[in-house]
TIZASE-48831 format. One record per atom (N, C-alpha, C): x, y, z; atom name; residue in one letter; chain. Coordinates in steps of 0.1 Angstrom, whole numbers. Example, Ala and Ser with C-alpha at 12.3 -4.5 7.8 and 13.67 -1.06 7.14 Angstrom:
<pts>
PT_xx_yy_zz_atomo_residuo_cadena
PT_132_-57_78_N_A_A
PT_123_-45_78_CA_A_A
PT_132_-33_78_C_A_A
PT_128_-22_71_N_S_A
PT_137_-11_71_CA_S_A
PT_129_0_79_C_S_A
</pts>
This chain:
<pts>
PT_xx_yy_zz_atomo_residuo_cadena
PT_-27_18_-262_N_M_A
PT_-26_22_-250_CA_M_A
PT_-18_18_-238_C_M_A
PT_-15_21_-231_N_I_A
PT_-6_8_-223_CA_I_A
PT_-10_15_-208_C_I_A
PT_-12_2_-204_N_R_A
PT_-16_-3_-187_CA_R_A
PT_-10_1_-179_C_R_A
PT_-16_11_-165_N_V_A
PT_-5_14_-160_CA_V_A
PT_-11_9_-140_C_V_A
PT_-7_1_-136_N_I_A
PT_-10_-3_-120_CA_I_A
PT_-8_2_-114_C_I_A
PT_-14_10_-105_N_L_A
PT_-7_17_-93_CA_L_A
PT_-12_13_-79_C_L_A
PT_-6_15_-70_N_P_A
PT_-7_11_-59_CA_P_A
PT_-20_22_-54_C_P_A
PT_-28_17_-42_N_Q_A
PT_-40_19_-39_CA_Q_A
PT_-35_36_-37_C_Q_A
PT_-23_38_-26_N_H_A
PT_-25_53_-20_CA_H_A
PT_-25_65_-37_C_H_A
PT_-20_57_-44_N_L_A
PT_-17_66_-52_CA_L_A
PT_-29_68_-64_C_L_A
PT_-37_59_-70_N_R_A
PT_-50_58_-67_CA_R_A
PT_-56_65_-60_C_R_A
PT_-58_65_-46_N_T_A
PT_-64_76_-48_CA_T_A
PT_-61_90_-44_C_T_A
PT_-52_94_-48_N_L_A
PT_-47_104_-42_CA_L_A
PT_-46_110_-59_C_L_A
PT_-47_99_-68_N_A_A
PT_-51_103_-87_CA_A_A
PT_-70_100_-89_C_A_A
PT_-73_99_-77_N_R_A
PT_-93_98_-76_CA_R_A
PT_-93_86_-97_C_R_A
PT_-88_71_-94_N_V_A
PT_-93_66_-104_CA_V_A
PT_-90_53_-94_C_V_A
PT_-105_43_-100_N_D_A
PT_-107_26_-99_CA_D_A
PT_-97_21_-106_C_D_A
PT_-92_9_-100_N_G_A
PT_-83_2_-109_CA_G_A
PT_-71_7_-115_C_G_A
PT_-71_-1_-131_N_E_A
PT_-54_4_-137_CA_E_A
PT_-65_17_-146_C_E_A
PT_-52_21_-154_N_V_A
PT_-55_37_-158_CA_V_A
PT_-44_32_-173_C_V_A
PT_-50_42_-181_N_Q_A
PT_-40_35_-193_CA_Q_A
PT_-40_49_-201_C_Q_A
PT_-25_51_-204_N_V_A
PT_-21_65_-215_CA_V_A
PT_-18_56_-229_C_V_A
PT_-15_75_-231_N_E_A
PT_-12_68_-246_CA_E_A
PT_2_78_-246_C_E_A
PT_12_65_-247_N_V_A
PT_26_76_-251_CA_V_A
PT_30_73_-266_C_V_A
PT_34_86_-267_N_E_A
PT_45_88_-285_CA_E_A
PT_54_84_-282_C_E_A
PT_58_79_-295_N_G_A
PT_73_74_-296_CA_G_A
PT_75_63_-284_C_G_A
PT_83_58_-289_N_P_A
PT_96_43_-278_CA_P_A
PT_90_46_-264_C_P_A
PT_82_32_-261_N_V_A
PT_79_31_-249_CA_V_A
PT_86_24_-234_C_V_A
PT_92_34_-232_N_T_A
PT_105_31_-214_CA_T_A
PT_97_38_-205_C_T_A
PT_102_35_-199_N_Q_A
PT_98_38_-179_CA_Q_A
PT_93_53_-182_C_Q_A
PT_99_66_-185_N_R_A
PT_103_78_-186_CA_R_A
PT_87_82_-193_C_R_A
PT_90_72_-208_N_S_A
PT_72_78_-212_CA_S_A
PT_66_76_-209_C_S_A
PT_65_63_-205_N_V_A
PT_48_59_-196_CA_V_A
PT_45_67_-182_C_V_A
PT_58_70_-177_N_L_A
PT_60_83_-159_CA_L_A
PT_57_98_-165_C_L_A
PT_62_101_-173_N_D_A
PT_55_115_-182_CA_D_A
PT_43_113_-186_C_D_A
PT_38_107_-191_N_A_A
PT_22_103_-199_CA_A_A
PT_12_102_-186_C_A_A
PT_17_94_-179_N_L_A
PT_11_96_-165_CA_L_A
PT_5_108_-155_C_L_A
PT_21_116_-157_N_E_A
PT_19_124_-151_CA_E_A
PT_13_135_-151_C_E_A
PT_15_140_-163_N_A_A
PT_4_141_-174_CA_A_A
PT_-10_138_-175_C_A_A
PT_-12_130_-172_N_R_A
PT_-26_126_-171_CA_R_A
PT_-33_129_-154_C_R_A
PT_-25_129_-146_N_F_A
PT_-27_130_-137_CA_F_A
PT_-14_137_-131_C_F_A
PT_-19_155_-125_N_P_A
PT_-10_160_-126_CA_P_A
PT_-6_162_-112_C_P_A
PT_-15_152_-107_N_V_A
PT_-10_152_-91_CA_V_A
PT_-2_140_-82_C_V_A
PT_2_133_-94_N_L_A
PT_12_125_-91_CA_L_A
PT_23_129_-89_C_L_A
PT_23_142_-96_N_C_A
PT_39_146_-101_CA_C_A
PT_48_153_-90_C_C_A
PT_58_144_-83_N_G_A
PT_65_140_-77_CA_G_A
PT_67_129_-61_C_G_A
PT_59_121_-66_N_T_A
PT_49_108_-62_CA_T_A
PT_57_99_-66_C_T_A
PT_66_97_-74_N_I_A
PT_68_83_-83_CA_I_A
PT_85_85_-85_C_I_A
PT_84_96_-85_N_R_A
PT_99_105_-89_CA_R_A
PT_100_119_-85_C_R_A
PT_115_122_-77_N_D_A
PT_116_131_-73_CA_D_A
PT_114_145_-87_C_D_A
PT_109_155_-78_N_H_A
PT_104_168_-87_CA_H_A
PT_115_173_-96_C_H_A
PT_129_176_-91_N_L_A
PT_137_180_-99_CA_L_A
PT_150_171_-100_C_L_A
PT_149_160_-104_N_T_A
PT_160_151_-114_CA_T_A
PT_155_140_-118_C_T_A
PT_135_134_-116_N_L_A
PT_132_126_-126_CA_L_A
PT_136_115_-121_C_L_A
PT_147_110_-105_N_K_A
PT_145_93_-106_CA_K_A
PT_136_89_-101_C_K_A
PT_134_76_-97_N_R_A
PT_129_71_-92_CA_R_A
PT_127_73_-79_C_R_A
PT_117_75_-70_N_R_A
PT_119_75_-52_CA_R_A
PT_116_62_-43_C_R_A
PT_124_64_-36_N_P_A
PT_127_54_-23_CA_P_A
PT_115_42_-22_C_P_A
PT_113_32_-27_N_F_A
PT_107_26_-22_CA_F_A
PT_94_28_-28_C_F_A
PT_93_26_-38_N_I_A
PT_87_27_-53_CA_I_A
PT_98_13_-61_C_I_A
PT_88_9_-66_N_R_A
PT_96_-6_-79_CA_R_A
PT_84_-6_-89_C_R_A
PT_96_-11_-101_N_F_A
PT_81_-11_-115_CA_F_A
PT_85_-21_-117_C_F_A
PT_73_-29_-117_N_F_A
PT_73_-42_-123_CA_F_A
PT_67_-46_-139_C_F_A
PT_75_-54_-146_N_V_A
PT_71_-54_-163_CA_V_A
PT_72_-67_-162_C_V_A
PT_61_-74_-169_N_C_A
PT_62_-86_-175_CA_C_A
PT_65_-96_-163_C_C_A
PT_64_-91_-151_N_E_A
PT_67_-101_-136_CA_E_A
PT_83_-102_-140_C_E_A
PT_92_-87_-141_N_V_A
PT_100_-92_-137_CA_V_A
PT_102_-73_-131_C_V_A
PT_112_-74_-122_N_D_A
PT_112_-61_-116_CA_D_A
PT_120_-50_-125_C_D_A
PT_122_-39_-125_N_W_A
PT_125_-31_-139_CA_W_A
PT_136_-20_-128_C_W_A
PT_130_-21_-122_N_S_A
PT_132_-4_-112_CA_S_A
PT_145_-3_-112_C_S_A
PT_159_-5_-116_N_L_A
PT_171_-6_-115_CA_L_A
PT_174_-7_-133_C_L_A
PT_166_-5_-141_N_E_A
PT_168_-4_-154_CA_E_A
PT_173_9_-161_C_E_A
PT_180_15_-170_N_A_A
PT_177_23_-182_CA_A_A
PT_163_33_-180_C_A_A
PT_160_42_-179_N_P_A
PT_148_51_-174_CA_P_A
PT_141_53_-192_C_P_A
PT_156_48_-198_N_D_A
PT_150_51_-213_CA_D_A
PT_153_36_-218_C_D_A
PT_154_30_-213_N_S_A
PT_155_16_-221_CA_S_A
PT_138_13_-229_C_S_A
PT_139_1_-242_N_P_A
PT_127_5_-246_CA_P_A
PT_119_-14_-233_C_P_A
PT_109_-4_-233_N_L_A
PT_99_-17_-226_CA_L_A
PT_92_-31_-233_C_L_A
PT_89_-43_-228_N_P_A
PT_88_-51_-236_CA_P_A
PT_73_-50_-244_C_P_A
PT_77_-58_-254_N_E_A
PT_67_-54_-268_CA_E_A
PT_53_-53_-262_C_E_A
PT_50_-64_-248_N_A_A
PT_36_-67_-243_CA_A_A
PT_31_-56_-239_C_A_A
PT_42_-50_-233_N_V_A
PT_38_-33_-228_CA_V_A
PT_31_-25_-239_C_V_A
PT_41_-28_-249_N_A_A
PT_37_-18_-255_CA_A_A
PT_26_-18_-268_C_A_A
PT_19_-31_-264_N_R_A
PT_14_-32_-272_CA_R_A
PT_-9_-32_-262_C_R_A
PT_-1_-32_-252_N_G_A
PT_-14_-31_-241_CA_G_A
PT_-14_-46_-235_C_G_A
PT_-8_-56_-239_N_A_A
PT_-13_-67_-232_CA_A_A
PT_-3_-70_-220_C_A_A
PT_5_-66_-218_N_E_A
PT_12_-67_-200_CA_E_A
PT_9_-55_-192_C_E_A
PT_7_-50_-176_N_P_A
PT_2_-37_-173_CA_P_A
PT_19_-39_-169_C_P_A
PT_24_-20_-171_N_F_A
PT_33_-13_-160_CA_F_A
PT_32_-13_-150_C_F_A
PT_38_-19_-139_N_M_A
PT_31_-16_-124_CA_M_A
PT_42_-14_-117_C_M_A
PT_36_-1_-110_N_V_A
PT_40_7_-100_CA_V_A
PT_40_-4_-83_C_V_A
PT_47_0_-79_N_I_A
PT_44_-10_-68_CA_I_A
PT_50_-1_-53_C_I_A
PT_43_-1_-39_N_G_A
PT_53_4_-29_CA_G_A
PT_58_-2_-23_C_G_A
PT_71_-4_-23_N_A_A
PT_77_-15_-19_CA_A_A
PT_76_-12_3_C_A_A
PT_78_-22_3_N_I_A
PT_77_-22_26_CA_I_A
PT_96_-22_28_C_I_A
PT_98_-17_38_N_A_A
PT_110_-22_42_CA_A_A
PT_100_-24_57_C_A_A
PT_115_-33_67_N_G_A
PT_114_-36_82_CA_G_A
PT_115_-51_80_C_G_A
PT_115_-55_93_N_G_A
PT_110_-69_93_CA_G_A
PT_104_-71_108_C_G_A
</pts>
């Protein structure tokens, strides 16, 4: 099971408390984790990635093992710690301004 931490506004939308867990078939990548997340919580479709292009939406960041993976290729394998469930895949709402 892959552990996923969502920002509060997406937890509210999905009607979940705390982190969620998703099952991923095959390689554990950003794409496979987000596909599994959207399959389990269809209300999240289009909130993290664009409906058509499936590209990460602006002001959304992905953190894995305390490293920003937002600009990594969507099909790059995530670290083994995430695949085993030892570390979460974090979706963070970025804040802009000053």
